[in-house]
C-alpha positions as CSV (number, residue, x, y, z in Angstrom):
1,M,92.2,66.7,16.8
2,D,91.7,63.1,16.1
3,R,88.8,60.9,17.4
4,R,90.8,59.5,20.3
5,E,91.9,62.9,21.5
6,F,88.4,64.3,21.2
7,L,86.8,61.5,23.2
8,A,89.5,61.8,25.9
9,Q,88.7,65.5,26.2
10,V,85.0,64.7,26.4
11,A,85.6,62.2,29.2
12,A,87.7,64.7,31.1
13,Y,85.0,67.4,30.8
14,T,82.2,65.0,31.8
15,A,84.2,63.9,34.8
16,G,84.7,67.5,35.9
17,L,88.5,67.5,35.3
18,T,88.4,70.5,33.1
19,A,86.2,73.6,33.3
20,L,86.2,74.1,29.6
21,P,83.8,72.4,27.2
22,P,85.4,69.9,24.7
23,V,86.7,71.5,21.6
24,F,86.1,69.6,18.4
25,R,88.5,70.8,15.8
26,I,87.6,70.0,12.2
27,V,90.5,68.7,10.2
28,P,90.7,70.9,7.1
29,Q,91.2,67.8,4.9
30,A,88.0,66.3,6.2
31,L,86.0,69.3,4.9
32,A,87.8,69.4,1.5
33,A,86.0,68.3,-1.6
34,E,86.9,64.8,-2.7
35,S,88.8,64.6,-6.0
36,A,86.4,61.9,-7.2
37,P,82.7,62.8,-7.6
38,P,80.5,61.6,-4.8
39,V,78.3,58.6,-5.6
40,L,74.6,58.8,-5.0
41,S,72.3,55.8,-5.3
42,V,68.6,56.0,-6.0
43,A,66.5,52.8,-5.6
44,K,62.8,52.3,-6.2
45,G,60.5,49.5,-5.3
46,T,57.4,48.6,-3.2
47,D,59.3,46.3,-0.9
48,H,60.6,49.0,1.4
49,E,62.6,46.7,3.6
50,A,64.4,45.2,0.6
51,L,65.3,48.8,-0.6
52,A,67.8,49.2,2.2
53,A,70.2,46.6,0.9
54,K,69.4,47.5,-2.8
55,V,70.3,51.2,-2.5
56,L,73.6,50.4,-0.8
57,E,74.9,48.1,-3.6
58,P,76.5,50.9,-5.7
59,L,78.1,52.2,-2.5
60,G,79.8,48.9,-1.7
61,G,77.1,47.6,0.6
62,I,76.8,48.1,4.3
63,G,80.2,46.5,4.8
64,A,81.8,49.7,3.3
65,F,80.5,51.6,6.3
66,V,80.1,49.2,9.2
67,K,82.9,46.9,10.4
68,K,82.9,44.0,12.8
69,G,82.8,45.0,16.5
70,Q,81.7,48.6,15.8
71,K,79.1,50.6,17.7
72,V,76.6,52.0,15.3
73,V,74.0,54.7,15.7
74,I,71.1,54.8,13.3
75,K,69.3,58.2,13.5
76,P,65.8,58.2,11.9
77,N,63.1,60.8,12.4
78,I,60.8,59.7,15.2
79,G,59.8,63.3,16.2
80,W,56.1,63.1,15.8
81,D,53.1,61.1,17.1
82,K,52.1,60.1,13.6
83,K,51.6,56.8,11.8
84,P,53.9,55.7,9.0
85,E,51.4,56.4,6.3
86,Q,51.3,60.1,7.4
87,A,55.0,60.6,6.3
88,A,56.1,62.6,9.4
89,N,58.6,60.0,10.5
90,T,61.1,57.6,8.9
91,N,59.6,54.4,7.5
92,P,59.9,51.7,10.2
93,A,60.5,49.0,7.5
94,L,63.5,50.9,6.3
95,V,64.9,51.4,9.8
96,K,64.4,47.7,10.7
97,A,66.2,46.6,7.5
98,L,69.2,48.9,8.3
99,V,69.5,47.6,11.8
100,K,69.5,44.0,10.5
101,L,72.1,44.9,7.9
102,C,74.4,46.4,10.5
103,L,74.0,43.4,12.8
104,D,74.8,41.1,9.9
105,A,77.9,43.1,9.2
106,G,79.1,42.3,12.7
107,A,78.2,45.5,14.7
108,S,78.6,44.9,18.4
109,K,75.8,47.4,19.2
110,V,73.2,49.2,17.1
111,M,71.4,52.1,18.8
112,V,68.3,53.9,17.4
113,F,67.0,57.1,19.0
114,D,65.7,60.6,18.4
115,R,64.9,63.6,20.5
116,T,61.2,63.9,19.7
117,C,59.1,67.0,19.3
118,Q,56.0,65.4,20.9
119,E,55.7,63.0,23.8
120,E,58.5,60.5,23.3
121,R,56.7,57.3,24.2
122,R,53.8,58.1,21.9
123,C,56.1,59.0,19.1
124,Y,58.2,55.8,19.4
125,A,55.0,53.7,19.6
126,T,52.9,55.4,16.9
127,S,55.7,55.7,14.4
128,G,56.1,51.9,14.5
129,I,59.9,52.3,14.8
130,Q,60.3,51.0,18.3
131,A,58.2,47.9,17.6
132,A,60.2,47.3,14.3
133,V,63.5,47.4,16.1
134,N,62.3,45.2,19.0
135,S,60.9,42.7,16.5
136,I,64.5,41.8,15.5
137,K,64.9,40.2,18.9
138,D,68.7,40.8,19.1
139,S,70.2,42.0,22.3
140,R,72.7,44.1,20.3
141,A,69.9,46.3,18.9
142,S,67.9,48.8,20.9
143,C,65.5,51.7,20.4
144,T,66.0,53.8,23.4
145,F,64.7,57.2,24.7
146,I,67.0,60.1,25.0
147,D,68.8,60.5,28.3
148,D,69.2,64.2,29.1
149,R,72.3,63.5,31.2
150,K,74.2,62.5,28.1
151,Y,74.3,65.9,26.4
152,M,77.7,67.7,26.3
153,S,78.8,71.1,25.2
154,V,80.9,71.2,22.0
155,K,82.7,74.2,20.5
156,I,81.9,74.6,16.8
157,E,85.0,76.2,15.4
158,K,83.7,76.3,11.9
159,G,80.4,77.7,12.9
160,K,79.2,81.0,11.4
161,G,75.8,81.2,13.1
162,V,76.4,79.1,16.2
163,K,79.7,78.6,18.1
164,T,78.8,76.2,20.9
165,W,76.0,73.7,21.3
166,E,75.1,70.5,23.2
167,F,75.4,67.2,21.4
168,Y,74.3,63.7,22.4
169,K,77.2,61.7,23.7
170,D,76.1,58.4,22.1
171,A,76.0,60.0,18.7
172,L,79.4,61.6,19.1
173,E,81.0,58.4,20.3
174,A,79.5,56.0,17.6
175,D,82.0,54.3,15.4
176,C,79.5,54.6,12.6
177,Y,76.7,57.2,12.5
178,I,74.0,56.5,9.9
179,N,71.6,59.3,9.2
180,V,68.1,58.2,8.1
181,P,65.8,61.1,7.6
182,I,62.5,61.3,5.8
183,A,61.9,63.8,3.0
184,K,59.2,66.3,3.9
185,H,58.0,69.9,3.7
186,H,59.0,72.2,6.5
187,V,57.2,75.5,7.2
188,L,60.4,77.4,8.0
189,A,63.2,75.5,6.1
190,K,61.0,74.7,3.0
191,L,62.2,71.1,3.3
192,T,63.7,69.0,6.1
193,L,66.1,66.4,4.7
194,G,69.5,65.0,5.7
195,L,71.3,68.0,7.1
196,K,68.4,69.0,9.3
197,N,68.0,65.6,10.8
198,I,70.8,66.5,13.1
199,M,68.2,68.4,15.2
200,G,67.4,65.1,16.9
201,V,70.8,64.7,18.5
202,I,71.3,68.2,19.9
203,G,70.2,69.4,23.3
204,G,69.4,72.9,24.6
205,E,66.7,75.2,23.4
206,R,66.3,74.1,19.8
207,G,64.0,77.0,19.0
208,Q,67.1,79.3,19.0
209,I,68.5,77.3,16.0
210,H,65.6,78.5,13.9
211,Q,67.1,81.9,13.7
212,S,69.4,81.8,10.6
213,L,68.2,78.2,10.4
214,G,70.0,77.1,7.2
215,Q,73.4,78.4,8.3
216,R,73.1,77.0,11.9
217,I,72.0,73.6,10.6
218,A,75.1,73.5,8.4
219,D,77.3,74.6,11.4
220,L,76.0,71.7,13.5
221,N,76.9,69.3,10.8
222,T,80.5,70.3,10.9
223,V,80.6,68.6,14.3
224,L,78.7,65.4,13.6
225,R,79.1,64.2,10.0
226,P,77.3,60.9,9.1
227,Q,79.4,58.2,7.4
228,L,76.2,57.4,5.5
229,T,72.9,59.2,4.8
230,I,69.9,57.1,3.6
231,L,66.9,59.3,2.9
232,D,63.4,57.8,3.1
233,A,61.3,59.0,0.1
234,T,59.0,56.0,0.1
235,R,56.4,58.5,1.2
236,I,57.0,62.3,1.1
237,L,55.1,65.0,2.8
238,L,54.3,67.8,0.4
239,R,52.6,70.3,2.7
240,N,52.0,71.2,6.3
241,G,55.3,69.9,7.5
242,P,57.1,69.0,9.5
243,S,54.3,67.2,11.5
244,G,51.7,66.8,8.8
245,G,48.7,64.5,9.5
246,D,46.5,64.8,6.5
247,L,47.0,61.9,4.0
248,K,46.1,64.3,1.2
249,D,49.5,65.9,1.8
250,V,51.4,62.6,1.3
251,K,52.8,61.4,-2.0
252,V,54.0,57.8,-2.4
253,L,57.3,57.5,-4.3
254,D,58.6,54.1,-3.1
255,T,62.1,55.6,-3.3
256,V,65.2,55.5,-1.1
257,I,68.3,57.7,-1.7
258,A,71.8,57.0,-0.3
259,S,75.2,58.5,-0.3
260,A,78.2,59.2,2.0
261,D,77.6,62.9,1.0
262,T,74.7,64.3,2.9
263,V,74.7,67.6,0.9
264,A,74.4,65.6,-2.4
265,V,71.5,63.6,-0.9
266,D,69.7,66.9,0.1
267,A,70.5,68.4,-3.3
268,Y,69.0,65.5,-5.2
269,S,66.0,65.3,-2.9
270,T,64.9,68.8,-3.6
271,T,64.0,67.6,-7.1
272,L,61.3,65.4,-5.6
273,F,59.5,68.5,-4.6
274,D,60.1,70.4,-7.9
275,L,62.7,72.6,-6.3
276,K,66.3,73.3,-7.0
277,P,69.2,72.6,-4.6
278,E,70.0,76.3,-4.2
279,D,66.4,76.8,-3.0
280,I,67.3,75.3,0.4
281,D,69.4,77.5,2.7
282,S,71.0,74.6,4.6
283,T,72.1,72.9,1.4
284,R,73.8,76.1,0.2
285,A,75.4,76.6,3.6
286,G,76.6,73.0,3.8
287,R,78.2,73.4,0.4
288,D,79.9,76.6,1.4
289,L,81.3,74.9,4.6
290,G,82.8,72.1,2.4
291,L,80.4,69.5,3.8
292,G,79.5,68.1,0.3
293,E,78.6,68.6,-3.3
294,M,75.5,70.6,-4.2
295,D,76.0,70.6,-8.0
296,L,74.2,67.5,-9.2
297,A,76.2,67.6,-12.5
298,K,79.3,66.8,-10.4
299,V,77.6,63.8,-8.6
300,K,77.7,60.3,-9.9
301,I,74.0,59.3,-9.8
302,I,73.1,55.6,-10.1
303,K,69.4,54.8,-10.4
304,L,68.3,51.3,-9.7
């Protein structure tokens, strides 16, 4: 099923014209490993806003992903009522820079949102992300709260641990979906990185996903695959994640990692915590589902 057919089925389901939830069939070729090795870019610097453009240079710049007139979704982590220095949410300077880059590339609309774990208004405000987006003062850019009416059921045909789940319509319909997680410790998953950031665009009772967590995270990613993942490691949370709070648990790395391959991003990011890619269940499951490359020896890593 191509994108147009899928959206037509979603529209019919939403309008009540069909009793069945939309079926999103994964094209086998889309999950096949690329013949060329994935490119992963690692940029370091204390100007976190400037790192957004810098890390994208080896990937062809933002123009390789965002085209004129497209609707773009930027999905950071805004899940916690914590300040930027506590490393529970994505760095607002990085989010702001990415929004500006997308607008400069000609995006007709750039949406920033997340389904928060704590009270949404406090999370949006304390994280600094809402203010960062609003400071751009461009009507095409918005940082909006989740609208529960926009969730729709999607059949996960490749799913091994979960077969149907609700996804946020705006994320599904975006012309370009950019995944912008923060790297941090997670009490159940060991780490929360790129693949797990999808939790912010699903509905339903998310606690159920935490059973066979790694596999189910990978399953969800077969439905919504980012065109680009940019991981925030300007500050990482070493302990007491995912919410954190104690500055003693935070390590400043001034690093941003980017690739079109989310599995490769997650695999590389484990090394920041003195772990191996295979130590993270979702990374292994993502590799097994053909979502990306876990073997860093097969990834073209460019350090800036």
